mmCIF file as Biopython writes it, N, C-alpha, C and O atoms, coordinates in Angstrom:
data_model
#
loop_
_atom_site.group_PDB
_atom_site.id
_atom_site.type_symbol
_atom_site.label_atom_id
_atom_site.label_alt_id
_atom_site.label_comp_id
_atom_site.label_asym_id
_atom_site.label_entity_id
_atom_site.label_seq_id
_atom_site.pdbx_PDB_ins_code
_atom_site.Cartn_x
_atom_site.Cartn_y
_atom_site.Cartn_z
_atom_site.occupancy
_atom_site.B_iso_or_equiv
_atom_site.auth_seq_id
_atom_site.auth_asym_id
_atom_site.pdbx_PDB_model_num
ATOM 1   N N  . MET A ? 1  ? -43.160 -17.886 10.227 1.0 0.0 1  A 1 
ATOM 2   C CA . MET A ? 1  ? -42.549 -17.052 11.241 1.0 0.0 1  A 1 
ATOM 3   C C  . MET A ? 1  ? -43.142 -17.348 12.615 1.0 0.0 1  A 1 
ATOM 4   O O  . MET A ? 1  ? -42.423 -17.291 13.612 1.0 0.0 1  A 1 
ATOM 5   N N  . LYS A ? 2  ? -44.398 -17.653 12.691 1.0 0.0 2  A 1 
ATOM 6   C CA . LYS A ? 2  ? -45.035 -17.928 13.963 1.0 0.0 2  A 1 
ATOM 7   C C  . LYS A ? 2  ? -44.538 -19.234 14.557 1.0 0.0 2  A 1 
ATOM 8   O O  . LYS A ? 2  ? -44.644 -19.452 15.764 1.0 0.0 2  A 1 
ATOM 9   N N  . ASP A ? 3  ? -43.988 -20.117 13.700 1.0 0.0 3  A 1 
ATOM 10  C CA . ASP A ? 3  ? -43.545 -21.422 14.155 1.0 0.0 3  A 1 
ATOM 11  C C  . ASP A ? 3  ? -42.316 -21.326 15.048 1.0 0.0 3  A 1 
ATOM 12  O O  . ASP A ? 3  ? -42.249 -22.003 16.074 1.0 0.0 3  A 1 
ATOM 13  N N  . ASP A ? 4  ? -41.352 -20.507 14.681 1.0 0.0 4  A 1 
ATOM 14  C CA . ASP A ? 4  ? -40.092 -20.443 15.400 1.0 0.0 4  A 1 
ATOM 15  C C  . ASP A ? 4  ? -39.686 -18.985 15.639 1.0 0.0 4  A 1 
ATOM 16  O O  . ASP A ? 4  ? -39.169 -18.341 14.726 1.0 0.0 4  A 1 
ATOM 17  N N  . PRO A ? 5  ? -39.910 -18.449 16.854 1.0 0.0 5  A 1 
ATOM 18  C CA . PRO A ? 5  ? -39.575 -17.045 17.111 1.0 0.0 5  A 1 
ATOM 19  C C  . PRO A ? 5  ? -38.077 -16.764 17.097 1.0 0.0 5  A 1 
ATOM 20  O O  . PRO A ? 5  ? -37.674 -15.602 17.046 1.0 0.0 5  A 1 
ATOM 21  N N  . SER A ? 6  ? -37.236 -17.810 17.142 1.0 0.0 6  A 1 
ATOM 22  C CA . SER A ? 6  ? -35.796 -17.589 17.129 1.0 0.0 6  A 1 
ATOM 23  C C  . SER A ? 6  ? -35.220 -17.641 15.714 1.0 0.0 6  A 1 
ATOM 24  O O  . SER A ? 6  ? -34.014 -17.466 15.536 1.0 0.0 6  A 1 
ATOM 25  N N  . LYS A ? 7  ? -36.063 -17.878 14.706 1.0 0.0 7  A 1 
ATOM 26  C CA . LYS A ? 7  ? -35.607 -17.912 13.318 1.0 0.0 7  A 1 
ATOM 27  C C  . LYS A ? 7  ? -35.030 -16.559 12.933 1.0 0.0 7  A 1 
ATOM 28  O O  . LYS A ? 7  ? -35.597 -15.519 13.266 1.0 0.0 7  A 1 
ATOM 29  N N  . LEU A ? 8  ? -33.901 -16.573 12.230 1.0 0.0 8  A 1 
ATOM 30  C CA . LEU A ? 8  ? -33.259 -15.334 11.814 1.0 0.0 8  A 1 
ATOM 31  C C  . LEU A ? 8  ? -33.696 -14.967 10.400 1.0 0.0 8  A 1 
ATOM 32  O O  . LEU A ? 8  ? -33.715 -15.806 9.500  1.0 0.0 8  A 1 
ATOM 33  N N  . LEU A ? 9  ? -34.046 -13.697 10.229 1.0 0.0 9  A 1 
ATOM 34  C CA . LEU A ? 9  ? -34.519 -13.188 8.942  1.0 0.0 9  A 1 
ATOM 35  C C  . LEU A ? 9  ? -33.582 -12.111 8.437  1.0 0.0 9  A 1 
ATOM 36  O O  . LEU A ? 9  ? -33.056 -11.320 9.221  1.0 0.0 9  A 1 
ATOM 37  N N  . SER A ? 10 ? -33.371 -12.076 7.133  1.0 0.0 10 A 1 
ATOM 38  C CA . SER A ? 10 ? -32.553 -11.021 6.534  1.0 0.0 10 A 1 
ATOM 39  C C  . SER A ? 10 ? -33.358 -9.729  6.490  1.0 0.0 10 A 1 
ATOM 40  O O  . SER A ? 10 ? -34.574 -9.740  6.676  1.0 0.0 10 A 1 
ATOM 41  N N  . THR A ? 11 ? -32.678 -8.623  6.244  1.0 0.0 11 A 1 
ATOM 42  C CA . THR A ? 11 ? -33.377 -7.343  6.152  1.0 0.0 11 A 1 
ATOM 43  C C  . THR A ? 11 ? -34.333 -7.338  4.957  1.0 0.0 11 A 1 
ATOM 44  O O  . THR A ? 11 ? -35.373 -6.682  5.009  1.0 0.0 11 A 1 
ATOM 45  N N  . ALA A ? 12 ? -33.999 -8.055  3.889  1.0 0.0 12 A 1 
ATOM 46  C CA . ALA A ? 12 ? -34.890 -8.136  2.731  1.0 0.0 12 A 1 
ATOM 47  C C  . ALA A ? 12 ? -36.162 -8.900  3.088  1.0 0.0 12 A 1 
ATOM 48  O O  . ALA A ? 12 ? -37.252 -8.514  2.667  1.0 0.0 12 A 1 
ATOM 49  N N  . GLU A ? 13 ? -36.035 -9.985  3.864  1.0 0.0 13 A 1 
ATOM 50  C CA . GLU A ? 13 ? -37.213 -10.746 4.284  1.0 0.0 13 A 1 
ATOM 51  C C  . GLU A ? 13 ? -38.092 -9.921  5.217  1.0 0.0 13 A 1 
ATOM 52  O O  . GLU A ? 13 ? -39.319 -9.974  5.136  1.0 0.0 13 A 1 
ATOM 53  N N  . VAL A ? 14 ? -37.452 -9.153  6.110  1.0 0.0 14 A 1 
ATOM 54  C CA . VAL A ? 14 ? -38.203 -8.296  7.024  1.0 0.0 14 A 1 
ATOM 55  C C  . VAL A ? 14 ? -38.945 -7.221  6.236  1.0 0.0 14 A 1 
ATOM 56  O O  . VAL A ? 14 ? -40.112 -6.940  6.507  1.0 0.0 14 A 1 
ATOM 57  N N  . ALA A ? 15 ? -38.267 -6.623  5.263  1.0 0.0 15 A 1 
ATOM 58  C CA . ALA A ? 15 ? -38.887 -5.585  4.431  1.0 0.0 15 A 1 
ATOM 59  C C  . ALA A ? 15 ? -40.101 -6.134  3.688  1.0 0.0 15 A 1 
ATOM 60  O O  . ALA A ? 15 ? -41.128 -5.462  3.600  1.0 0.0 15 A 1 
ATOM 61  N N  . ALA A ? 16 ? -39.992 -7.339  3.157  1.0 0.0 16 A 1 
ATOM 62  C CA . ALA A ? 16 ? -41.115 -7.941  2.442  1.0 0.0 16 A 1 
ATOM 63  C C  . ALA A ? 16 ? -42.277 -8.214  3.396  1.0 0.0 16 A 1 
ATOM 64  O O  . ALA A ? 16 ? -43.437 -8.016  3.034  1.0 0.0 16 A 1 
ATOM 65  N N  . HIS A ? 17 ? -41.971 -8.666  4.602  1.0 0.0 17 A 1 
ATOM 66  C CA . HIS A ? 17 ? -43.026 -8.959  5.574  1.0 0.0 17 A 1 
ATOM 67  C C  . HIS A ? 17 ? -43.753 -7.684  6.023  1.0 0.0 17 A 1 
ATOM 68  O O  . HIS A ? 17 ? -44.973 -7.683  6.184  1.0 0.0 17 A 1 
ATOM 69  N N  . LEU A ? 18 ? -42.992 -6.601  6.221  1.0 0.0 18 A 1 
ATOM 70  C CA . LEU A ? 18 ? -43.573 -5.340  6.686  1.0 0.0 18 A 1 
ATOM 71  C C  . LEU A ? 18 ? -44.121 -4.489  5.543  1.0 0.0 18 A 1 
ATOM 72  O O  . LEU A ? 18 ? -44.793 -3.486  5.784  1.0 0.0 18 A 1 
ATOM 73  N N  . ASP A ? 19 ? -43.839 -4.881  4.308  1.0 0.0 19 A 1 
ATOM 74  C CA . ASP A ? 19 ? -44.239 -4.118  3.128  1.0 0.0 19 A 1 
ATOM 75  C C  . ASP A ? 19 ? -43.625 -2.725  3.141  1.0 0.0 19 A 1 
ATOM 76  O O  . ASP A ? 19 ? -44.300 -1.729  2.882  1.0 0.0 19 A 1 
ATOM 77  N N  . VAL A ? 20 ? -42.324 -2.674  3.450  1.0 0.0 20 A 1 
ATOM 78  C CA . VAL A ? 20 ? -41.547 -1.439  3.420  1.0 0.0 20 A 1 
ATOM 79  C C  . VAL A ? 20 ? -40.264 -1.728  2.640  1.0 0.0 20 A 1 
ATOM 80  O O  . VAL A ? 20 ? -40.021 -2.862  2.228  1.0 0.0 20 A 1 
ATOM 81  N N  . THR A ? 21 ? -39.459 -0.706  2.445  1.0 0.0 21 A 1 
ATOM 82  C CA . THR A ? 21 ? -38.194 -0.901  1.740  1.0 0.0 21 A 1 
ATOM 83  C C  . THR A ? 21 ? -37.136 -1.446  2.696  1.0 0.0 21 A 1 
ATOM 84  O O  . THR A ? 21 ? -37.267 -1.348  3.917  1.0 0.0 21 A 1 
ATOM 85  N N  . ARG A ? 22 ? -36.104 -2.012  2.121  1.0 0.0 22 A 1 
ATOM 86  C CA . ARG A ? 22 ? -34.979 -2.508  2.918  1.0 0.0 22 A 1 
ATOM 87  C C  . ARG A ? 22 ? -34.310 -1.356  3.667  1.0 0.0 22 A 1 
ATOM 88  O O  . ARG A ? 22 ? -33.851 -1.526  4.797  1.0 0.0 22 A 1 
ATOM 89  N N  . GLN A ? 23 ? -34.259 -0.186  3.034  1.0 0.0 23 A 1 
ATOM 90  C CA . GLN A ? 23 ? -33.684 0.996   3.681  1.0 0.0 23 A 1 
ATOM 91  C C  . GLN A ? 23 ? -34.464 1.374   4.929  1.0 0.0 23 A 1 
ATOM 92  O O  . GLN A ? 23 ? -33.872 1.763   5.936  1.0 0.0 23 A 1 
ATOM 93  N N  . ARG A ? 24 ? -35.785 1.264   4.872  1.0 0.0 24 A 1 
ATOM 94  C CA . ARG A ? 24 ? -36.622 1.578   6.049  1.0 0.0 24 A 1 
ATOM 95  C C  . ARG A ? 24 ? -36.327 0.601   7.183  1.0 0.0 24 A 1 
ATOM 96  O O  . ARG A ? 24 ? -36.308 0.997   8.348  1.0 0.0 24 A 1 
ATOM 97  N N  . VAL A ? 25 ? -36.098 -0.664  6.857  1.0 0.0 25 A 1 
ATOM 98  C CA . VAL A ? 25 ? -35.736 -1.650  7.883  1.0 0.0 25 A 1 
ATOM 99  C C  . VAL A ? 25 ? -34.417 -1.243  8.546  1.0 0.0 25 A 1 
ATOM 100 O O  . VAL A ? 25 ? -34.285 -1.318  9.768  1.0 0.0 25 A 1 
ATOM 101 N N  . LEU A ? 26 ? -33.454 -0.818  7.747  1.0 0.0 26 A 1 
ATOM 102 C CA . LEU A ? 26 ? -32.170 -0.375  8.306  1.0 0.0 26 A 1 
ATOM 103 C C  . LEU A ? 26 ? -32.348 0.863   9.192  1.0 0.0 26 A 1 
ATOM 104 O O  . LEU A ? 26 ? -31.664 0.999   10.206 1.0 0.0 26 A 1 
ATOM 105 N N  . GLU A ? 27 ? -33.259 1.760   8.818  1.0 0.0 27 A 1 
ATOM 106 C CA . GLU A ? 27 ? -33.556 2.924   9.648  1.0 0.0 27 A 1 
ATOM 107 C C  . GLU A ? 27 ? -34.160 2.494   10.983 1.0 0.0 27 A 1 
ATOM 108 O O  . GLU A ? 27 ? -33.802 3.038   12.028 1.0 0.0 27 A 1 
ATOM 109 N N  . LEU A ? 28 ? -35.069 1.527   10.958 1.0 0.0 28 A 1 
ATOM 110 C CA . LEU A ? 28 ? -35.673 1.026   12.200 1.0 0.0 28 A 1 
ATOM 111 C C  . LEU A ? 28 ? -34.611 0.410   13.105 1.0 0.0 28 A 1 
ATOM 112 O O  . LEU A ? 28 ? -34.670 0.549   14.327 1.0 0.0 28 A 1 
ATOM 113 N N  . ILE A ? 29 ? -33.651 -0.266  12.504 1.0 0.0 29 A 1 
ATOM 114 C CA . ILE A ? 29 ? -32.552 -0.858  13.284 1.0 0.0 29 A 1 
ATOM 115 C C  . ILE A ? 29 ? -31.684 0.247   13.876 1.0 0.0 29 A 1 
ATOM 116 O O  . ILE A ? 29 ? -31.322 0.187   15.051 1.0 0.0 29 A 1 
ATOM 117 N N  . THR A ? 30 ? -31.353 1.240   13.083 1.0 0.0 30 A 1 
ATOM 118 C CA . THR A ? 30 ? -30.525 2.360   13.546 1.0 0.0 30 A 1 
ATOM 119 C C  . THR A ? 30 ? -31.216 3.143   14.654 1.0 0.0 30 A 1 
ATOM 120 O O  . THR A ? 30 ? -30.569 3.580   15.605 1.0 0.0 30 A 1 
ATOM 121 N N  . GLU A ? 31 ? -32.535 3.322   14.533 1.0 0.0 31 A 1 
ATOM 122 C CA . GLU A ? 31 ? -33.325 4.029   15.556 1.0 0.0 31 A 1 
ATOM 123 C C  . GLU A ? 31 ? -33.555 3.175   16.799 1.0 0.0 31 A 1 
ATOM 124 O O  . GLU A ? 31 ? -34.162 3.632   17.768 1.0 0.0 31 A 1 
ATOM 125 N N  . GLN A ? 32 ? -33.070 1.939   16.769 1.0 0.0 32 A 1 
ATOM 126 C CA . GLN A ? 32 ? -33.213 0.976   17.862 1.0 0.0 32 A 1 
ATOM 127 C C  . GLN A ? 32 ? -34.668 0.643   18.157 1.0 0.0 32 A 1 
ATOM 128 O O  . GLN A ? 32 ? -35.012 0.319   19.293 1.0 0.0 32 A 1 
ATOM 129 N N  . ARG A ? 33 ? -35.521 0.718   17.146 1.0 0.0 33 A 1 
ATOM 130 C CA . ARG A ? 33 ? -36.923 0.300   17.277 1.0 0.0 33 A 1 
ATOM 131 C C  . ARG A ? 33 ? -37.071 -1.168  16.918 1.0 0.0 33 A 1 
ATOM 132 O O  . ARG A ? 33 ? -38.056 -1.809  17.283 1.0 0.0 33 A 1 
ATOM 133 N N  . LEU A ? 34 ? -36.076 -1.703  16.193 1.0 0.0 34 A 1 
ATOM 134 C CA . LEU A ? 34 ? -36.087 -3.099  15.783 1.0 0.0 34 A 1 
ATOM 135 C C  . LEU A ? 34 ? -34.743 -3.720  16.180 1.0 0.0 34 A 1 
ATOM 136 O O  . LEU A ? 34 ? -33.716 -3.397  15.584 1.0 0.0 34 A 1 
ATOM 137 N N  . PRO A ? 35 ? -34.740 -4.603  17.176 1.0 0.0 35 A 1 
ATOM 138 C CA . PRO A ? 35 ? -33.482 -5.253  17.574 1.0 0.0 35 A 1 
ATOM 139 C C  . PRO A ? 35 ? -32.940 -6.110  16.435 1.0 0.0 35 A 1 
ATOM 140 O O  . PRO A ? 35 ? -33.696 -6.801  15.752 1.0 0.0 35 A 1 
ATOM 141 N N  . ALA A ? 36 ? -31.627 -6.059  16.236 1.0 0.0 36 A 1 
ATOM 142 C CA . ALA A ? 36 ? -30.996 -6.834  15.171 1.0 0.0 36 A 1 
ATOM 143 C C  . ALA A ? 36 ? -29.600 -7.256  15.597 1.0 0.0 36 A 1 
ATOM 144 O O  . ALA A ? 36 ? -29.018 -6.692  16.523 1.0 0.0 36 A 1 
ATOM 145 N N  . ILE A ? 37 ? -29.079 -8.247  14.912 1.0 0.0 37 A 1 
ATOM 146 C CA . ILE A ? 37 ? -27.735 -8.756  15.160 1.0 0.0 37 A 1 
ATOM 147 C C  . ILE A ? 37 ? -26.924 -8.509  13.902 1.0 0.0 37 A 1 
ATOM 148 O O  . ILE A ? 37 ? -27.358 -8.835  12.797 1.0 0.0 37 A 1 
ATOM 149 N N  . LYS A ? 38 ? -25.741 -7.930  14.077 1.0 0.0 38 A 1 
ATOM 150 C CA . LYS A ? 38 ? -24.893 -7.669  12.924 1.0 0.0 38 A 1 
ATOM 151 C C  . LYS A ? 38 ? -24.049 -8.906  12.651 1.0 0.0 38 A 1 
ATOM 152 O O  . LYS A ? 38 ? -23.348 -9.404  13.531 1.0 0.0 38 A 1 
ATOM 153 N N  . VAL A ? 39 ? -24.129 -9.389  11.422 1.0 0.0 39 A 1 
ATOM 154 C CA . VAL A ? 39 ? -23.352 -10.543 10.986 1.0 0.0 39 A 1 
ATOM 155 C C  . VAL A ? 39 ? -22.526 -10.083 9.791  1.0 0.0 39 A 1 
ATOM 156 O O  . VAL A ? 39 ? -23.050 -9.923  8.689  1.0 0.0 39 A 1 
ATOM 157 N N  . GLY A ? 40 ? -21.244 -9.873  10.016 1.0 0.0 40 A 1 
ATOM 158 C CA . GLY A ? 40 ? -20.405 -9.319  8.954  1.0 0.0 40 A 1 
ATOM 159 C C  . GLY A ? 40 ? -20.834 -7.898  8.659  1.0 0.0 40 A 1 
ATOM 160 O O  . GLY A ? 40 ? -20.795 -7.037  9.538  1.0 0.0 40 A 1 
ATOM 161 N N  . ARG A ? 41 ? -21.247 -7.648  7.418  1.0 0.0 41 A 1 
ATOM 162 C CA . ARG A ? 41 ? -21.711 -6.315  7.026  1.0 0.0 41 A 1 
ATOM 163 C C  . ARG A ? 41 ? -23.223 -6.223  6.987  1.0 0.0 41 A 1 
ATOM 164 O O  . ARG A ? 41 ? -23.771 -5.169  6.665  1.0 0.0 41 A 1 
ATOM 165 N N  . SER A ? 42 ? -23.902 -7.307  7.310  1.0 0.0 42 A 1 
ATOM 166 C CA . SER A ? 42 ? -25.364 -7.355  7.217  1.0 0.0 42 A 1 
ATOM 167 C C  . SER A ? 42 ? -26.001 -7.497  8.594  1.0 0.0 42 A 1 
ATOM 168 O O  . SER A ? 42 ? -25.326 -7.793  9.580  1.0 0.0 42 A 1 
ATOM 169 N N  . TYR A ? 43 ? -27.300 -7.282  8.639  1.0 0.0 43 A 1 
ATOM 170 C CA . TYR A ? 43 ? -28.075 -7.467  9.864  1.0 0.0 43 A 1 
ATOM 171 C C  . TYR A ? 43 ? -29.058 -8.605  9.674  1.0 0.0 43 A 1 
ATOM 172 O O  . TYR A ? 43 ? -29.551 -8.853  8.573  1.0 0.0 43 A 1 
ATOM 173 N N  . VAL A ? 44 ? -29.333 -9.295  10.781 1.0 0.0 44 A 1 
ATOM 174 C CA . VAL A ? 44 ? -30.402 -10.290 10.809 1.0 0.0 44 A 1 
ATOM 175 C C  . VAL A ? 44 ? -31.304 -9.961  11.993 1.0 0.0 44 A 1 
ATOM 176 O O  . VAL A ? 44 ? -30.857 -9.402  12.995 1.0 0.0 44 A 1 
ATOM 177 N N  . VAL A ? 45 ? -32.580 -10.316 11.861 1.0 0.0 45 A 1 
ATOM 178 C CA . VAL A ? 45 ? -33.587 -9.996  12.869 1.0 0.0 45 A 1 
ATOM 179 C C  . VAL A ? 45 ? -34.259 -11.288 13.292 1.0 0.0 45 A 1 
ATOM 180 O O  . VAL A ? 45 ? -34.604 -12.118 12.451 1.0 0.0 45 A 1 
ATOM 181 N N  . ARG A ? 46 ? -34.447 -11.461 14.592 1.0 0.0 46 A 1 
ATOM 182 C CA . ARG A ? 46 ? -35.189 -12.630 15.077 1.0 0.0 46 A 1 
ATOM 183 C C  . ARG A ? 46 ? -36.668 -12.447 14.742 1.0 0.0 46 A 1 
ATOM 184 O O  . ARG A ? 46 ? -37.199 -11.341 14.836 1.0 0.0 46 A 1 
ATOM 185 N N  . ALA A ? 47 ? -37.317 -13.520 14.358 1.0 0.0 47 A 1 
ATOM 186 C CA . ALA A ? 47 ? -38.732 -13.467 13.997 1.0 0.0 47 A 1 
ATOM 187 C C  . ALA A ? 47 ? -39.574 -12.983 15.177 1.0 0.0 47 A 1 
ATOM 188 O O  . ALA A ? 47 ? -40.563 -12.277 14.976 1.0 0.0 47 A 1 
ATOM 189 N N  . GLY A ? 48 ? -39.205 -13.344 16.385 1.0 0.0 48 A 1 
ATOM 190 C CA . GLY A ? 48 ? -39.937 -12.906 17.572 1.0 0.0 48 A 1 
ATOM 191 C C  . GLY A ? 48 ? -39.851 -11.399 17.778 1.0 0.0 48 A 1 
ATOM 192 O O  . GLY A ? 48 ? -40.820 -10.770 18.205 1.0 0.0 48 A 1 
ATOM 193 N N  . ASP A ? 49 ? -38.687 -10.820 17.473 1.0 0.0 49 A 1 
ATOM 194 C CA . ASP A ? 49 ? -38.536 -9.363  17.586 1.0 0.0 49 A 1 
ATOM 195 C C  . ASP A ? 49 ? -39.367 -8.654  16.529 1.0 0.0 49 A 1 
ATOM 196 O O  . ASP A ? 49 ? -39.907 -7.576  16.777 1.0 0.0 49 A 1 
ATOM 197 N N  . LEU A ? 50 ? -39.468 -9.250  15.363 1.0 0.0 50 A 1 
ATOM 198 C CA . LEU A ? 50 ? -40.274 -8.659  14.295 1.0 0.0 50 A 1 
ATOM 199 C C  . LEU A ? 50 ? -41.750 -8.668  14.673 1.0 0.0 50 A 1 
ATOM 200 O O  . LEU A ? 50 ? -42.472 -7.711  14.393 1.0 0.0 50 A 1 
ATOM 201 N N  . ALA A ? 51 ? -42.194 -9.741  15.305 1.0 0.0 51 A 1 
ATOM 202 C CA . ALA A ? 51 ? -43.596 -9.847  15.710 1.0 0.0 51 A 1 
ATOM 203 C C  . ALA A ? 51 ? -43.952 -8.790  16.757 1.0 0.0 51 A 1 
ATOM 204 O O  . ALA A ? 51 ? -45.104 -8.363  16.835 1.0 0.0 51 A 1 
ATOM 205 N N  . ALA A ? 52 ? -42.970 -8.365  17.562 1.0 0.0 52 A 1 
ATOM 206 C CA . ALA A ? 52 ? -43.221 -7.382  18.606 1.0 0.0 52 A 1 
ATOM 207 C C  . ALA A ? 52 ? -43.188 -5.941  18.089 1.0 0.0 52 A 1 
ATOM 208 O O  . ALA A ? 52 ? -43.572 -5.019  18.808 1.0 0.0 52 A 1 
ATOM 209 N N  . LEU A ? 53 ? -42.737 -5.744  16.857 1.0 0.0 53 A 1 
ATOM 210 C CA . LEU A ? 53 ? -42.613 -4.393  16.292 1.0 0.0 53 A 1 
ATOM 211 C C  . LEU A ? 53 ? -43.982 -3.835  15.929 1.0 0.0 53 A 1 
ATOM 212 O O  . LEU A ? 53 ? -44.818 -4.530  15.353 1.0 0.0 53 A 1 
ATOM 213 N N  . THR A ? 54 ? -44.197 -2.576  16.273 1.0 0.0 54 A 1 
ATOM 214 C CA . THR A ? 54 ? -45.430 -1.883  15.921 1.0 0.0 54 A 1 
ATOM 215 C C  . THR A ? 54 ? -45.077 -0.699  15.026 1.0 0.0 54 A 1 
ATOM 216 O O  . THR A ? 54 ? -44.319 0.186   15.424 1.0 0.0 54 A 1 
ATOM 217 N N  . LEU A ? 55 ? -45.628 -0.691  13.823 1.0 0.0 55 A 1 
ATOM 218 C CA . LEU A ? 55 ? -45.420 0.428   12.917 1.0 0.0 55 A 1 
ATOM 219 C C  . LEU A ? 55 ? -46.670 1.283   12.896 1.0 0.0 55 A 1 
ATOM 220 O O  . LEU A ? 55 ? -47.790 0.777   12.960 1.0 0.0 55 A 1 
ATOM 221 N N  . TYR A ? 56 ? -46.463 2.573   12.806 1.0 0.0 56 A 1 
ATOM 222 C CA . TYR A ? 56 ? -47.571 3.511   12.761 1.0 0.0 56 A 1 
ATOM 223 C C  . TYR A ? 56 ? -47.711 4.043   11.350 1.0 0.0 56 A 1 
ATOM 224 O O  . TYR A ? 56 ? -46.721 4.183   10.632 1.0 0.0 56 A 1 
ATOM 225 N N  . LYS A ? 57 ? -48.938 4.340   10.951 1.0 0.0 57 A 1 
ATOM 226 C CA . LYS A ? 57 ? -49.161 4.906   9.625  1.0 0.0 57 A 1 
ATOM 227 C C  . LYS A ? 57 ? -48.641 6.332   9.596  1.0 0.0 57 A 1 
ATOM 228 O O  . LYS A ? 57 ? -48.728 7.064   10.582 1.0 0.0 57 A 1 
ATOM 229 N N  . VAL A ? 58 ? -48.104 6.708   8.455  1.0 0.0 58 A 1 
ATOM 230 C CA . VAL A ? 58 ? -47.554 8.042   8.267  1.0 0.0 58 A 1 
ATOM 231 C C  . VAL A ? 58 ? -48.666 8.988   7.871  1.0 0.0 58 A 1 
ATOM 232 O O  . VAL A ? 58 ? -49.571 8.614   7.125  1.0 0.0 58 A 1 
ATOM 233 N N  . GLY A ? 59 ? -48.604 10.214  8.369  1.0 0.0 59 A 1 
ATOM 234 C CA . GLY A ? 59 ? -49.556 11.233  7.951  1.0 0.0 59 A 1 
ATOM 235 C C  . GLY A ? 59 ? -50.478 11.673  9.062  1.0 0.0 59 A 1 
ATOM 236 O O  . GLY A ? 59 ? -50.405 11.193  10.193 1.0 0.0 59 A 1 
ATOM 237 N N  . ARG A ? 60 ? -51.325 12.577  8.717  1.0 0.0 60 A 1 
ATOM 238 C CA . ARG A ? 60 ? -52.269 13.147  9.664  1.0 0.0 60 A 1 
ATOM 239 C C  . ARG A ? 60 ? -53.376 12.149  9.975  1.0 0.0 60 A 1 
ATOM 240 O O  . ARG A ? 60 ? -53.877 11.477  9.073  1.0 0.0 60 A 1 
ATOM 241 N N  . PRO A ? 61 ? -53.763 12.047  11.244 1.0 0.0 61 A 1 
ATOM 242 C CA . PRO A ? 61 ? -54.863 11.137  11.577 1.0 0.0 61 A 1 
ATOM 243 C C  . PRO A ? 61 ? -56.171 11.647  10.977 1.0 0.0 61 A 1 
ATOM 244 O O  . PRO A ? 61 ? -56.318 12.847  10.742 1.0 0.0 61 A 1 
ATOM 245 N N  . PRO A ? 62 ? -57.110 10.755  10.729 1.0 0.0 62 A 1 
ATOM 246 C CA . PRO A ? 62 ? -58.372 11.196  10.131 1.0 0.0 62 A 1 
ATOM 247 C C  . PRO A ? 62 ? -59.139 12.121  11.065 1.0 0.0 62 A 1 
ATOM 248 O O  . PRO A ? 62 ? -59.070 11.994  12.288 1.0 0.0 62 A 1 
ATOM 249 N N  . ALA A ? 63 ? -59.869 13.050  10.467 1.0 0.0 63 A 1 
ATOM 250 C CA . ALA A ? 63 ? -60.658 13.997  11.248 1.0 0.0 63 A 1 
ATOM 251 C C  . ALA A ? 63 ? -61.795 13.261  11.939 1.0 0.0 63 A 1 
ATOM 252 O O  . ALA A ? 63 ? -62.314 12.270  11.425 1.0 0.0 63 A 1 
ATOM 253 N N  . LYS A ? 64 ? -62.175 13.757  13.113 1.0 0.0 64 A 1 
ATOM 254 C CA . LYS A ? 64 ? -63.291 13.164  13.841 1.0 0.0 64 A 1 
ATOM 255 C C  . LYS A ? 64 ? -64.587 13.484  13.121 1.0 0.0 64 A 1 
ATOM 256 O O  . LYS A ? 64 ? -64.756 14.571  12.570 1.0 0.0 64 A 1 
ATOM 257 N N  . ALA A ? 65 ? -65.481 12.541  13.134 1.0 0.0 65 A 1 
ATOM 258 C CA . ALA A ? 65 ? -66.778 12.743  12.471 1.0 0.0 65 A 1 
ATOM 259 C C  . ALA A ? 65 ? -67.586 13.771  13.269 1.0 0.0 65 A 1 
ATOM 260 O O  . ALA A ? 65 ? -67.623 13.729  14.499 1.0 0.0 65 A 1 
ATOM 261 N N  . THR A ? 66 ? -68.217 14.672  12.565 1.0 0.0 66 A 1 
ATOM 262 C CA . THR A ? 66 ? -69.055 15.665  13.203 1.0 0.0 66 A 1 
ATOM 263 C C  . THR A ? 66 ? -70.492 15.486  12.726 1.0 0.0 66 A 1 
ATOM 264 O O  . THR A ? 66 ? -70.748 14.991  11.628 1.0 0.0 66 A 1 
ATOM 265 N N  . LYS A ? 67 ? -71.408 15.897  13.571 1.0 0.0 67 A 1 
ATOM 266 C CA . LYS A ? 67 ? -72.822 15.814  13.191 1.0 0.0 67 A 1 
ATOM 267 C C  . LYS A ? 67 ? -73.133 16.919  12.188 1.0 0.0 67 A 1 
ATOM 268 O O  . LYS A ? 67 ? -72.706 18.063  12.345 1.0 0.0 67 A 1 
ATOM 269 N N  . LYS A ? 68 ? -73.869 16.559  11.182 1.0 0.0 68 A 1 
ATOM 270 C CA . LYS A ? 68 ? -74.279 17.549  10.192 1.0 0.0 68 A 1 
ATOM 271 C C  . LYS A ? 68 ? -75.559 18.204  10.664 1.0 0.0 68 A 1 
ATOM 272 O O  . LYS A ? 68 ? -76.336 17.610  11.411 1.0 0.0 68 A 1 
ATOM 273 N N  . GLY A ? 69 ? -75.767 19.405  10.232 1.0 0.0 69 A 1 
ATOM 274 C CA . GLY A ? 69 ? -77.015 20.094  10.572 1.0 0.0 69 A 1 
ATOM 275 C C  . GLY A ? 69 ? -76.848 21.144  11.656 1.0 0.0 69 A 1 
ATOM 276 O O  . GLY A ? 69 ? -77.831 21.653  12.194 1.0 0.0 69 A 1 
ATOM 277 N N  . GLY A ? 70 ? -75.599 21.468  11.974 1.0 0.0 70 A 1 
ATOM 278 C CA . GLY A ? 70 ? -75.395 22.542  12.955 1.0 0.0 70 A 1 
ATOM 279 C C  . GLY A ? 70 ? -75.380 22.066  14.389 1.0 0.0 70 A 1 
ATOM 280 O O  . GLY A ? 70 ? -75.068 20.914  14.692 1.0 0.0 70 A 1 
ATOM 281 N N  . LYS A ? 71 ? -75.737 23.013  15.278 1.0 0.0 71 A 1 
ATOM 282 C CA . LYS A ? 71 ? -75.698 22.717  16.716 1.0 0.0 71 A 1 
ATOM 283 C C  . LYS A ? 71 ? -76.860 21.834  17.120 1.0 0.0 71 A 1 
ATOM 284 O O  . LYS A ? 71 ? -77.899 21.800  16.460 1.0 0.0 71 A 1 
ATOM 285 N N  . LYS A ? 72 ? -76.673 21.146  18.177 1.0 0.0 72 A 1 
ATOM 286 C CA . LYS A ? 72 ? -77.715 20.271  18.676 1.0 0.0 72 A 1 
ATOM 287 C C  . LYS A ? 72 ? -78.582 20.974  19.676 1.0 0.0 72 A 1 
ATOM 288 O O  . LYS A ? 72 ? -79.521 20.379  20.205 1.0 0.0 72 A 1 
#
C-alpha cells in the first residue's frame, strides 16, 4: 500500500487492513470520514486516503494515575 497511494482497494481489503468489519468500512464511507468512489454497487478506496484515516479506540479513556498514600 505504501508503494502506490493511488491503488484502489475494495471494502473487504480496507476492512482487513483496519482490522474492522466490512460494515464498519461502509459506515466510515457513509459518515464521510473515509473518501471512496462508487463503482457500480460497490465502493473502492484509494490507498492514500486509507493511510490518512485516523481511527479512535472505542470506550472510556483510561483513568489518570494517582499517587498512593493520600495527600502530599
